[in-house]
C-alpha positions as CSV (number, residue, x, y, z in Angstrom):
1,X,92.3,-64.3,100.1
2,X,91.8,-67.8,101.6
3,X,88.4,-66.6,102.8
4,X,87.5,-65.4,99.3
5,X,88.6,-68.8,97.9
6,X,86.4,-70.6,100.2
7,X,83.4,-68.3,99.4
8,X,83.8,-68.8,95.7
9,X,83.9,-72.5,96.1
10,X,80.7,-72.5,98.2
11,X,79.1,-70.3,95.6
12,X,80.2,-72.6,92.8
13,X,78.8,-75.7,94.7
14,X,75.6,-73.8,95.2
15,X,75.5,-72.9,91.5
16,X,75.9,-76.6,90.5
17,X,73.4,-77.9,93.0
18,X,70.7,-75.3,91.9
19,X,71.2,-76.3,88.2
20,X,70.9,-80.0,89.1
21,X,67.8,-79.3,91.3
22,X,66.3,-77.3,88.3
23,X,67.0,-80.1,85.9
24,X,65.3,-82.6,88.1
25,X,62.2,-80.4,88.4
26,X,61.9,-79.6,84.6
27,X,62.8,-83.1,83.3
28,X,61.5,-85.4,86.0
29,X,58.7,-83.7,88.1
30,X,57.1,-81.3,85.7
31,X,56.3,-84.0,83.0
32,X,54.8,-86.3,85.6
33,X,52.2,-84.3,87.6
34,X,51.3,-87.5,89.6
35,X,54.7,-87.2,91.2
36,X,53.9,-83.6,92.4
37,X,50.7,-85.0,93.9
38,X,52.5,-87.5,95.9
39,X,55.1,-85.2,97.2
40,X,54.9,-84.0,100.8
41,X,53.9,-80.4,101.5
42,X,57.6,-79.4,101.8
43,X,58.3,-81.1,98.5
44,X,55.4,-79.2,96.8
45,X,56.6,-76.0,98.2
46,X,60.2,-76.6,97.0
47,X,59.0,-77.6,93.6
48,X,56.9,-74.5,93.3
49,X,59.8,-72.3,94.5
50,X,62.0,-74.1,91.9
51,X,59.7,-73.3,89.0
52,X,59.2,-69.6,90.1
53,X,62.8,-68.8,91.0
54,X,65.1,-71.6,90.4
55,X,66.6,-70.0,87.2
56,X,67.3,-66.7,89.1
57,X,69.1,-68.5,91.9
58,X,71.5,-70.5,89.8
59,X,72.5,-67.5,87.7
60,X,72.9,-65.2,90.8
61,X,75.2,-67.8,92.3
62,X,77.1,-68.3,89.1
63,X,77.7,-64.6,88.8
64,X,78.7,-64.2,92.4
65,X,81.2,-67.2,92.2
66,X,82.9,-65.7,89.1
67,X,82.9,-62.2,90.6
68,X,84.6,-63.4,93.8
69,X,87.1,-65.5,91.5
70,X,87.9,-62.6,89.4
71,X,88.4,-60.2,92.5
72,X,90.7,-62.7,94.1
73,X,92.8,-63.6,91.2
74,X,92.9,-60.3,89.2
75,X,92.1,-57.6,91.7
76,X,89.3,-55.0,91.8
77,X,90.3,-53.1,88.6
78,X,90.4,-56.0,86.3
79,X,87.4,-57.7,87.9
80,X,85.2,-54.6,87.5
81,X,86.9,-53.7,84.2
82,X,85.4,-56.9,82.7
83,X,82.2,-57.2,84.7
84,X,80.7,-53.8,84.1
85,X,81.2,-53.7,80.2
86,X,80.0,-57.3,80.1
87,X,76.8,-56.6,82.0
88,X,76.2,-53.1,80.7
89,X,76.8,-53.8,77.0
90,X,75.0,-57.2,76.9
91,X,72.0,-55.7,78.6
92,X,72.1,-53.0,75.9
93,X,72.2,-55.6,73.2
94,X,69.3,-57.6,74.9
95,X,67.2,-54.4,75.2
96,X,67.9,-53.5,71.6
97,X,67.1,-57.0,70.4
98,X,63.8,-57.4,72.2
99,X,62.8,-54.0,71.1
100,X,63.9,-53.9,67.5
101,X,65.1,-57.5,66.6
102,X,68.6,-56.3,66.2
103,X,71.2,-57.9,66.6
104,X,69.7,-61.2,67.5
105,X,66.3,-61.4,65.8
106,X,62.7,-61.0,67.1
107,X,62.2,-62.8,70.4
108,X,60.7,-62.1,73.8
109,X,61.4,-63.4,77.3
110,X,58.7,-65.2,79.3
111,X,58.6,-65.9,83.0
112,X,61.0,-67.8,85.2
113,X,64.2,-65.7,85.0
114,X,63.4,-62.9,87.3
115,X,62.4,-59.2,87.2
116,X,62.3,-57.8,83.7
117,X,64.2,-54.6,83.1
118,X,62.0,-52.1,81.2
119,X,59.6,-55.1,81.1
120,X,61.7,-56.7,78.4
121,X,64.9,-58.4,79.7
122,X,65.2,-60.4,82.9
123,X,67.9,-58.9,85.2
124,X,69.6,-62.2,85.4
125,X,70.4,-62.5,81.7
126,X,73.3,-59.9,81.6
127,X,74.7,-61.6,84.6
128,X,75.1,-64.9,82.6
129,X,76.8,-62.9,79.8
130,X,79.4,-61.9,82.4
131,X,80.1,-65.2,84.1
132,X,80.2,-67.4,81.0
133,X,82.0,-64.7,79.0
134,X,84.6,-64.1,81.7
135,X,85.2,-67.9,82.1
136,X,85.6,-68.4,78.3
137,X,87.9,-65.2,77.9
138,X,90.2,-66.0,80.8
139,X,90.8,-69.6,79.7
140,X,91.4,-68.4,76.1
141,X,93.8,-65.6,77.2
142,X,95.8,-67.9,79.4
143,X,95.8,-70.8,77.0
144,X,97.2,-68.6,74.2
145,X,99.8,-67.4,76.5
146,X,101.7,-70.6,75.8
147,X,102.3,-69.6,72.2
148,X,105.4,-67.4,71.3
149,X,103.4,-64.6,69.6
150,X,103.2,-61.0,70.1
151,X,101.0,-59.6,73.0
152,X,98.6,-58.0,70.6
153,X,98.0,-61.2,68.7
154,X,97.3,-62.9,71.9
155,X,94.8,-60.2,73.0
156,X,92.8,-60.3,69.7
157,X,93.0,-64.0,69.6
158,X,91.5,-64.3,73.1
159,X,88.6,-61.9,72.3
160,X,87.9,-63.9,69.0
161,X,88.2,-67.3,70.7
162,X,86.4,-66.1,73.9
163,X,83.5,-65.0,71.7
164,X,83.3,-68.2,69.8
165,X,83.2,-70.2,73.1
166,X,80.4,-67.9,74.3
167,X,78.4,-68.4,71.1
168,X,79.1,-72.2,71.2
169,X,77.3,-72.3,74.5
170,X,74.3,-70.6,72.9
171,X,74.2,-73.2,70.1
172,X,73.0,-75.6,72.9
173,X,71.4,-73.1,75.3
174,X,68.9,-71.5,73.0
175,X,67.2,-74.8,71.8
176,X,67.2,-75.9,75.3
177,X,65.5,-72.8,76.6
178,X,63.2,-71.9,73.8
179,X,62.1,-75.1,72.0
180,X,61.4,-77.3,75.1
181,X,58.4,-78.2,77.1
182,X,58.7,-75.2,79.4
183,X,60.4,-72.4,77.5
184,X,61.9,-69.2,79.0
185,X,61.8,-67.2,75.7
186,X,60.1,-67.5,72.3
187,X,61.1,-66.6,68.8
188,X,58.6,-64.4,67.0
189,X,60.8,-64.7,63.9
190,X,61.5,-68.5,63.6
191,X,64.6,-69.4,61.9
192,X,66.2,-72.4,60.2
193,X,68.5,-73.5,63.1
194,X,66.0,-75.4,65.3
195,X,63.7,-72.6,65.3
196,X,66.2,-69.7,65.7
197,X,67.5,-67.4,63.0
198,X,71.2,-67.6,62.2
199,X,71.4,-63.9,62.9
200,X,71.0,-64.8,66.5
201,X,74.5,-66.3,66.6
202,X,76.1,-63.4,64.8
203,X,74.5,-61.2,67.4
204,X,76.0,-63.4,70.2
205,X,79.4,-63.3,68.7
206,X,79.3,-59.6,68.0
207,X,78.2,-58.7,71.5
208,X,81.0,-60.9,73.0
209,X,83.6,-59.2,70.8
210,X,82.4,-55.8,71.8
211,X,82.3,-56.1,75.6
212,X,85.5,-58.1,75.6
213,X,87.3,-55.5,73.5
214,X,86.1,-52.7,76.0
215,X,87.3,-54.9,78.9
216,X,90.8,-55.4,77.3
217,X,91.1,-51.6,76.7
218,X,90.2,-50.9,80.3
219,X,92.7,-53.5,81.5
220,X,95.4,-51.6,79.6
221,X,94.8,-48.5,81.9
222,X,96.3,-50.6,84.7
223,X,98.5,-53.3,83.2
224,X,98.0,-56.6,85.0
225,X,100.9,-58.5,86.4
226,X,99.7,-62.0,86.0
227,X,99.3,-63.8,89.3
228,X,99.3,-67.5,90.1
229,X,95.8,-68.5,89.1
230,X,93.8,-71.6,89.2
231,X,91.7,-72.0,86.1
232,X,89.5,-74.8,87.5
233,X,86.5,-72.6,88.5
234,X,86.2,-71.0,85.0
235,X,86.5,-74.5,83.4
236,X,83.8,-76.0,85.7
237,X,81.6,-73.0,85.2
238,X,81.8,-73.3,81.4
239,X,81.5,-77.0,81.3
240,X,78.6,-77.3,83.8
241,X,76.6,-74.6,82.0
242,X,77.2,-76.3,78.7
243,X,76.1,-79.6,80.3
244,X,72.9,-78.1,81.8
245,X,71.9,-76.9,78.3
246,X,73.0,-80.2,76.7
247,X,70.8,-82.3,79.0
248,X,67.8,-80.1,78.3
249,X,68.4,-80.1,74.6
250,X,68.9,-84.0,74.5
251,X,65.8,-84.5,76.6
252,X,63.8,-83.2,73.7
253,X,65.8,-85.1,71.1
254,X,67.8,-82.1,69.9
255,X,71.2,-83.4,69.0
256,X,72.9,-81.5,66.2
257,X,73.4,-78.2,68.2
258,X,75.1,-80.3,71.0
259,X,77.5,-81.8,68.6
260,X,78.2,-78.4,67.1
261,X,78.8,-76.9,70.5
262,X,81.1,-79.6,71.6
263,X,83.3,-79.2,68.4
264,X,83.4,-75.4,68.7
265,X,83.2,-75.0,72.5
266,X,83.9,-77.9,74.8
267,X,86.9,-79.3,72.9
268,X,88.7,-75.9,72.4
269,X,88.0,-74.8,76.0
270,X,89.6,-78.1,77.4
271,X,92.6,-77.8,75.0
272,X,93.1,-74.2,76.1
273,X,92.9,-75.1,79.7
274,X,95.4,-77.9,79.3
275,X,97.8,-75.6,77.4
276,X,97.4,-73.0,80.3
277,X,98.1,-75.6,83.0
278,X,101.2,-77.1,81.1
279,X,102.8,-73.7,80.7
280,X,105.0,-72.7,83.5
281,X,105.7,-69.1,82.7
282,X,103.3,-66.3,81.5
283,X,103.8,-62.7,80.4
284,X,101.9,-59.7,81.7
285,X,98.5,-58.8,80.4
286,X,99.9,-55.6,78.8
287,X,101.8,-54.6,75.7
288,X,105.0,-54.3,77.8
289,X,107.7,-56.5,76.4
290,X,110.7,-55.3,78.5
291,X,110.1,-57.6,81.5
292,X,108.8,-54.7,83.8
293,X,106.4,-57.3,85.0
294,X,108.2,-60.6,85.6
295,X,106.7,-63.8,84.6
296,X,105.4,-66.1,87.3
297,X,104.6,-69.9,87.6
298,X,101.1,-70.7,87.5
299,X,100.2,-74.2,89.2
300,X,96.6,-75.5,88.5
301,X,94.7,-77.4,91.1
302,X,91.5,-79.0,90.6
303,X,88.3,-77.7,92.2
304,X,87.8,-79.4,95.5
305,X,85.5,-80.5,97.6
306,X,70.1,-66.8,77.2
307,X,69.4,-66.1,75.1
């Protein structure tokens, strides 16, 4: 498992670097064409590559980092039990949304995010639903474990809070990716929230609830004995992606969604992370209350070095 740990950290750093590289291209180089002209040939090639596939790379690396993390910490069943519903059901929602306008509203994807499934949804979009959704859910679930409440309350609470955290990311992500100088999707049905319909956020929350609920039900098939687990990677994943969208939005003078996202997403996720890190014992991810699966201590170490 030490090798898996090294791999996930490498993937995480690659994810962070590619986001930073993309931001530099979108916010510094693209608005200043004279800078492109002054670049050496290798710089021009790198910039062209970034515009064509930078979004694909950072989402692939993010998905891979979380997949390795979930495999290492939870095992194959619980990793796939979350990833398959997250990718499959979010893809279904996106295909339905781009075809009918339900559940998000009428929108369509442009270029820059990779090959489009059925000509409608970039294949990278469901990957982001997985890696952000898992990060939000696992922090919520372990944070709630510090409360003395029945297992079913924690399970439902983690689904609801995880879906809120996921939707909070979209408060900032959607303006950043659809209302800026180089949009990645456009709204054919403009709405009151910085060009987006409020229906979009109901669709995000509902999609999150559905696939997280399916994942929890699958996890019950093989109750999870909670291992020692470091939540730093999910936290960094959530905050870095939120930060990416924040910088994009603020560069265009879009501030209220950022404030809303901080209140409903960043602050709760940090509080839940701290609650999890300060709790020494955790129960099993199951309804079993008879100590069949003994509690374990969970030390927390720092990460070293779409819609």
